Phi, psi and omega in degrees: 000135183283178178299149179299148173277151179229122180238137179256127168269116189272097179227038182065228181288345177265010176294153178207163184262145171247121173257129179238130180159175177274156175079011186284331178290320178300334186247012184304326177301320174292330181281325184278322185313313185299334180261355177284142178275337165213157188282075179202140176207168170238137180257132173243125181212188177237171189297328179289317180287328182297320180308318185257330192241347190294308182304313183298322180290321178297319179298320182297316185291316177306311182305331181263004178077026182256121175292143187210150171236163185227134173247119178250120176257164172292153181279162170116159182296337180297341175293337178277070180219172180296325181294319182284332171299314180301318178300311186293312185298318176300311182301316178294327175292323181294334180267010168063043175292133182260169180301327183269009177275178182228130177253146181259122167265105174257104184161193178276201188294331180292316179295314187297317178300310185293309183295322179296315178299310180309311179297326182290339179243347177292123182053029185067017175131107179241139177290156176213160180240137181260121168239090186280135181246011174236151180299321178296319181292320182295325183262351184221292198283342178286342186247136172111344175081018174273120183236155181183168169236167181271163172227157178298343179279343182164172183276134171063028181285335184243113183186191181206160168270116176217106183290137171294168177257353179190145177228129180241106183251098181278114178297333182292344184285349182276350182292332178255008174287132179304141187303324175298322177288329175296312173307311178301320175294324184296332177300328177285332175296310180300327178301328180293323179291316185293328183269341186201009189206078180300330175298316178296319180294320172301318175308313178295326180295331177274325189249350183305314186296320181287325174303310176292335179277353166125004181292115188285332178292323181284327176295316176296324174294320181290321183293319181294319181287329174294314180294323176298316176297309183296321182301317178300317183287321180292321183290334183271334186206074186300317193256025168055051179259357176203260187297329182299337183294338176297339177292351178272011180311125180087347188278336174297312174290316184299319182288329176297321178290316176304317175297317183290336178264016178069023183056037193248181174295352177301327188204110178281156184308308179303320177300321180291322175297322180302305181295323183292331179291316178304310184296327178289324178289324178297314177295326179293319175302311180295329180274356182075022178283323190220169175300125183296346180284346180289328178301303181301331179288315174296316189299318184294313183294320176295317181292319174302329177284357183088014185257152170293138185226021178192160184304322177304337181277350183274132181299126178082010187290345182290341173268001176278163177235138178306316185297317178297318177295321178294328179295314176302314181299330185288348171263011180295145182303326184276359177306128180237129178054028182087354183264141172291141178238127183240149169266113177245179185243131169262342176191170171298118185084011178224094180262148177229159175258128182233137180241014177256008182277120187278154179306307180304330174292319177297315182298316184294319178292316177303315182295322176291333183262344175289138186281160172291161175299145182305327178293344178270007182081025183285176183303145178282138185287137180281127181253122179275130185280000000 
């Protein structure tokens, strides 16, 4: 394994480093100690991550002379709620976290989003460190400071921009990631190629299978390239007022599908994004923005990677309605003046933001792509292992 990658998110005095490589959790104490104002921290994680990663992190902190406490939550998207936020805030206060302290978010996107939001409001702002343990979190949610919880009205609708002070993306943490979660994270890797780097997407078509199979050098290269891409975008548009919105490719459709499946294990976030990206390319082709042949190419790669890549692949999709999915989309964070805003494609590696897509065009696509009821001989639902 080569030397760890180091990427800087340039935000002036609030800038921070992203480290990508193997063995970072084992060396976390040495990397964290220089930014702490006193040798104390609280680790927040979930039960699944704690089984594999908590003890090595605690040992690393002990080795650096950093006193620590731990908060362990139940796993799952359900933690991103007001109840989950209250649990985390109360636990941090019980451990006497001060405004100048740092909290460690050890886990996937749920833990990072929840802990980051808790830190943004605790004592009017406490610093935190991201140690993402899922591929999705390493390439996307741990970088850029978007923190949030969910609402019955939609995903990530209640939150704040609160940048971490350090990100440690340990490639070894992916070794114990369930295959389905690894594939879901890979969808976010593919997203970076599709929205802004056609060369990287071609690289993934060649190397994606080996990456998913466990090649650590390829994993580190992919994570570092995604983080570098996101770091450039965040530095230019921290609060998503322009270019950063392109990182939502596939998310308008994907979040609607997550809402319709109740933010449950029926559809993981990355799986929703995978389906959403295909729909975005299909819509782009229908509108004449890009070559209609691109959508089948993207769909084929995602399917070959073991991801759902169409509405018929979503568990229970035969019971969905186009109108209900559109209603979910109308609660999307990007809605402006009541108009839907989509991230669409003009070419492979060139995404654009459009606010002129009509509801009838979206409904027509959804109706064409939704499967018939299983009793009518419709497509068989894809079950993810």
